[in-house]
C-alpha positions, 0 to 999 in steps of 0.5 A: 876699898875692894868689896866682894859681890856678897858684901856689895849685895849686903850693903845695898840690902842694908841701905834699902832697909828702913830700920838699918842705920847708916851707922850700922853699915859703917860699923860692919863695912867701914862706909860712912853715909856719904860713901854709902850714897856714892856706892849706891849711885855707882851700883844702881840704875839712875831711876833706882838711885833717885827712888832710894835717895828720896826714900831715905832723905829725912828718914829718922830711922836711918840715923841712930841719933835721930831714931826714936827709942821705940825702934829697938831692932834693925828690921821689921818683925815680919821681915824674916818670917819662918816658913 
């Protein structure tokens, strides 16, 4: 699969966001969780990849089925502040 630079950037952004699920990335870009992990490994420096993996490992908000019903949106309310 060939992705544009914009799509690559958006996948990386979504993968770093705590509340954006792997299922949302798959729905939008067609990459399942293992493909996102491989993609991140190829795009990030080793240290950044390790930091990202330790951050998302076991994080329930990254998986739709494990997510609390209290989490109803894909971003924090202060993330996109109006200026």
